[in-house]
Chimera marker file (.cmm) of the C-alpha trace (Angstrom):
<marker_set name="trace">
<marker id="1" x="83.692" y="190.270" z="86.886" r="1" g="1" b="0" radius="0.5"/>
<marker id="2" x="86.979" y="188.435" z="87.385" r="1" g="1" b="0" radius="0.5"/>
<marker id="3" x="89.984" y="190.436" z="88.602" r="1" g="1" b="0" radius="0.5"/>
<marker id="4" x="93.477" y="189.687" z="88.195" r="1" g="1" b="0" radius="0.5"/>
<marker id="5" x="94.647" y="186.200" z="86.883" r="1" g="1" b="0" radius="0.5"/>
<marker id="6" x="91.746" y="184.167" z="88.008" r="1" g="1" b="0" radius="0.5"/>
<marker id="7" x="90.455" y="184.013" z="84.383" r="1" g="1" b="0" radius="0.5"/>
<marker id="8" x="93.791" y="182.416" z="83.722" r="1" g="1" b="0" radius="0.5"/>
<marker id="9" x="94.144" y="180.009" z="86.354" r="1" g="1" b="0" radius="0.5"/>
<marker id="10" x="90.439" y="178.970" z="85.899" r="1" g="1" b="0" radius="0.5"/>
<marker id="11" x="91.193" y="178.129" z="82.313" r="1" g="1" b="0" radius="0.5"/>
<marker id="12" x="94.244" y="176.047" z="83.103" r="1" g="1" b="0" radius="0.5"/>
<marker id="13" x="92.082" y="174.245" z="85.427" r="1" g="1" b="0" radius="0.5"/>
<marker id="14" x="89.505" y="173.670" z="82.937" r="1" g="1" b="0" radius="0.5"/>
<marker id="15" x="92.112" y="172.251" z="80.499" r="1" g="1" b="0" radius="0.5"/>
<marker id="16" x="93.491" y="169.999" z="83.138" r="1" g="1" b="0" radius="0.5"/>
<marker id="17" x="90.192" y="168.732" z="83.849" r="1" g="1" b="0" radius="0.5"/>
<marker id="18" x="89.177" y="168.148" z="80.217" r="1" g="1" b="0" radius="0.5"/>
<marker id="19" x="92.585" y="166.403" z="79.486" r="1" g="1" b="0" radius="0.5"/>
<marker id="20" x="91.930" y="163.910" z="82.530" r="1" g="1" b="0" radius="0.5"/>
<marker id="21" x="88.622" y="162.970" z="81.191" r="1" g="1" b="0" radius="0.5"/>
<marker id="22" x="89.840" y="162.577" z="77.521" r="1" g="1" b="0" radius="0.5"/>
<marker id="23" x="92.071" y="159.912" z="79.034" r="1" g="1" b="0" radius="0.5"/>
<marker id="24" x="88.953" y="158.035" z="80.537" r="1" g="1" b="0" radius="0.5"/>
<marker id="25" x="87.795" y="154.971" z="78.085" r="1" g="1" b="0" radius="0.5"/>
<marker id="26" x="84.263" y="155.712" z="77.020" r="1" g="1" b="0" radius="0.5"/>
<marker id="27" x="81.603" y="153.010" z="77.840" r="1" g="1" b="0" radius="0.5"/>
<marker id="28" x="80.478" y="151.222" z="75.011" r="1" g="1" b="0" radius="0.5"/>
<marker id="29" x="76.495" y="150.701" z="74.271" r="1" g="1" b="0" radius="0.5"/>
<marker id="30" x="76.687" y="146.966" z="74.908" r="1" g="1" b="0" radius="0.5"/>
<marker id="31" x="78.730" y="147.471" z="78.257" r="1" g="1" b="0" radius="0.5"/>
<marker id="32" x="76.140" y="150.017" z="79.068" r="1" g="1" b="0" radius="0.5"/>
<marker id="33" x="73.018" y="147.752" z="78.286" r="1" g="1" b="0" radius="0.5"/>
<marker id="34" x="74.586" y="144.887" z="80.458" r="1" g="1" b="0" radius="0.5"/>
<marker id="35" x="75.114" y="147.180" z="83.282" r="1" g="1" b="0" radius="0.5"/>
<marker id="36" x="71.560" y="148.687" z="83.044" r="1" g="1" b="0" radius="0.5"/>
<marker id="37" x="70.328" y="145.043" z="83.075" r="1" g="1" b="0" radius="0.5"/>
<marker id="38" x="72.285" y="143.858" z="85.992" r="1" g="1" b="0" radius="0.5"/>
<marker id="39" x="71.214" y="147.102" z="88.032" r="1" g="1" b="0" radius="0.5"/>
<marker id="40" x="67.526" y="146.270" z="87.119" r="1" g="1" b="0" radius="0.5"/>
<marker id="41" x="68.063" y="142.479" z="88.094" r="1" g="1" b="0" radius="0.5"/>
<marker id="42" x="69.553" y="143.785" z="91.695" r="1" g="1" b="0" radius="0.5"/>
<marker id="43" x="66.824" y="146.068" z="92.264" r="1" g="1" b="0" radius="0.5"/>
<marker id="44" x="63.990" y="143.277" z="91.036" r="1" g="1" b="0" radius="0.5"/>
<marker id="45" x="65.494" y="141.060" z="93.766" r="1" g="1" b="0" radius="0.5"/>
<marker id="46" x="65.712" y="143.594" z="96.550" r="1" g="1" b="0" radius="0.5"/>
<marker id="47" x="62.046" y="144.435" z="95.651" r="1" g="1" b="0" radius="0.5"/>
<marker id="48" x="61.065" y="140.624" z="96.028" r="1" g="1" b="0" radius="0.5"/>
<marker id="49" x="62.745" y="140.160" z="99.304" r="1" g="1" b="0" radius="0.5"/>
<marker id="50" x="61.127" y="143.152" z="100.519" r="1" g="1" b="0" radius="0.5"/>
<marker id="51" x="57.765" y="141.925" z="99.488" r="1" g="1" b="0" radius="0.5"/>
<marker id="52" x="58.385" y="138.626" z="101.027" r="1" g="1" b="0" radius="0.5"/>
<marker id="53" x="59.309" y="140.315" z="104.356" r="1" g="1" b="0" radius="0.5"/>
<marker id="54" x="56.209" y="142.254" z="104.343" r="1" g="1" b="0" radius="0.5"/>
<marker id="55" x="54.266" y="139.206" z="103.489" r="1" g="1" b="0" radius="0.5"/>
<marker id="56" x="55.815" y="137.232" z="106.434" r="1" g="1" b="0" radius="0.5"/>
<marker id="57" x="55.283" y="140.229" z="108.836" r="1" g="1" b="0" radius="0.5"/>
<marker id="58" x="51.794" y="140.677" z="108.125" r="1" g="1" b="0" radius="0.5"/>
<marker id="59" x="50.898" y="137.205" z="108.462" r="1" g="1" b="0" radius="0.5"/>
<marker id="60" x="52.667" y="136.853" z="111.866" r="1" g="1" b="0" radius="0.5"/>
<marker id="61" x="51.153" y="140.218" z="113.068" r="1" g="1" b="0" radius="0.5"/>
<marker id="62" x="47.715" y="138.756" z="112.497" r="1" g="1" b="0" radius="0.5"/>
<marker id="63" x="47.950" y="136.249" z="115.095" r="1" g="1" b="0" radius="0.5"/>
<link id1="1" id2="2" r="1" g="1" b="0" radius="0.2"/>
<link id1="2" id2="3" r="1" g="1" b="0" radius="0.2"/>
<link id1="3" id2="4" r="1" g="1" b="0" radius="0.2"/>
<link id1="4" id2="5" r="1" g="1" b="0" radius="0.2"/>
<link id1="5" id2="6" r="1" g="1" b="0" radius="0.2"/>
<link id1="6" id2="7" r="1" g="1" b="0" radius="0.2"/>
<link id1="7" id2="8" r="1" g="1" b="0" radius="0.2"/>
<link id1="8" id2="9" r="1" g="1" b="0" radius="0.2"/>
<link id1="9" id2="10" r="1" g="1" b="0" radius="0.2"/>
<link id1="10" id2="11" r="1" g="1" b="0" radius="0.2"/>
<link id1="11" id2="12" r="1" g="1" b="0" radius="0.2"/>
<link id1="12" id2="13" r="1" g="1" b="0" radius="0.2"/>
<link id1="13" id2="14" r="1" g="1" b="0" radius="0.2"/>
<link id1="14" id2="15" r="1" g="1" b="0" radius="0.2"/>
<link id1="15" id2="16" r="1" g="1" b="0" radius="0.2"/>
<link id1="16" id2="17" r="1" g="1" b="0" radius="0.2"/>
<link id1="17" id2="18" r="1" g="1" b="0" radius="0.2"/>
<link id1="18" id2="19" r="1" g="1" b="0" radius="0.2"/>
<link id1="19" id2="20" r="1" g="1" b="0" radius="0.2"/>
<link id1="20" id2="21" r="1" g="1" b="0" radius="0.2"/>
<link id1="21" id2="22" r="1" g="1" b="0" radius="0.2"/>
<link id1="22" id2="23" r="1" g="1" b="0" radius="0.2"/>
<link id1="23" id2="24" r="1" g="1" b="0" radius="0.2"/>
<link id1="24" id2="25" r="1" g="1" b="0" radius="0.2"/>
<link id1="25" id2="26" r="1" g="1" b="0" radius="0.2"/>
<link id1="26" id2="27" r="1" g="1" b="0" radius="0.2"/>
<link id1="27" id2="28" r="1" g="1" b="0" radius="0.2"/>
<link id1="28" id2="29" r="1" g="1" b="0" radius="0.2"/>
<link id1="29" id2="30" r="1" g="1" b="0" radius="0.2"/>
<link id1="30" id2="31" r="1" g="1" b="0" radius="0.2"/>
<link id1="31" id2="32" r="1" g="1" b="0" radius="0.2"/>
<link id1="32" id2="33" r="1" g="1" b="0" radius="0.2"/>
<link id1="33" id2="34" r="1" g="1" b="0" radius="0.2"/>
<link id1="34" id2="35" r="1" g="1" b="0" radius="0.2"/>
<link id1="35" id2="36" r="1" g="1" b="0" radius="0.2"/>
<link id1="36" id2="37" r="1" g="1" b="0" radius="0.2"/>
<link id1="37" id2="38" r="1" g="1" b="0" radius="0.2"/>
<link id1="38" id2="39" r="1" g="1" b="0" radius="0.2"/>
<link id1="39" id2="40" r="1" g="1" b="0" radius="0.2"/>
<link id1="40" id2="41" r="1" g="1" b="0" radius="0.2"/>
<link id1="41" id2="42" r="1" g="1" b="0" radius="0.2"/>
<link id1="42" id2="43" r="1" g="1" b="0" radius="0.2"/>
<link id1="43" id2="44" r="1" g="1" b="0" radius="0.2"/>
<link id1="44" id2="45" r="1" g="1" b="0" radius="0.2"/>
<link id1="45" id2="46" r="1" g="1" b="0" radius="0.2"/>
<link id1="46" id2="47" r="1" g="1" b="0" radius="0.2"/>
<link id1="47" id2="48" r="1" g="1" b="0" radius="0.2"/>
<link id1="48" id2="49" r="1" g="1" b="0" radius="0.2"/>
<link id1="49" id2="50" r="1" g="1" b="0" radius="0.2"/>
<link id1="50" id2="51" r="1" g="1" b="0" radius="0.2"/>
<link id1="51" id2="52" r="1" g="1" b="0" radius="0.2"/>
<link id1="52" id2="53" r="1" g="1" b="0" radius="0.2"/>
<link id1="53" id2="54" r="1" g="1" b="0" radius="0.2"/>
<link id1="54" id2="55" r="1" g="1" b="0" radius="0.2"/>
<link id1="55" id2="56" r="1" g="1" b="0" radius="0.2"/>
<link id1="56" id2="57" r="1" g="1" b="0" radius="0.2"/>
<link id1="57" id2="58" r="1" g="1" b="0" radius="0.2"/>
<link id1="58" id2="59" r="1" g="1" b="0" radius="0.2"/>
<link id1="59" id2="60" r="1" g="1" b="0" radius="0.2"/>
<link id1="60" id2="61" r="1" g="1" b="0" radius="0.2"/>
<link id1="61" id2="62" r="1" g="1" b="0" radius="0.2"/>
<link id1="62" id2="63" r="1" g="1" b="0" radius="0.2"/>
</marker_set>
């Protein structure tokens, strides 16, 4: 159970946090979709590079 003014200080802290989050602009659906696509493309490129390194490494290891 909370003691003293802890409940009040926690409530004020939560209000400040909520006010700070309210000022931030929301991300639109189109921006979110673009960001997801860009992230996916970056991961595809990273995976392709890793596959190429793996293929180059296995071909040189066999010699």
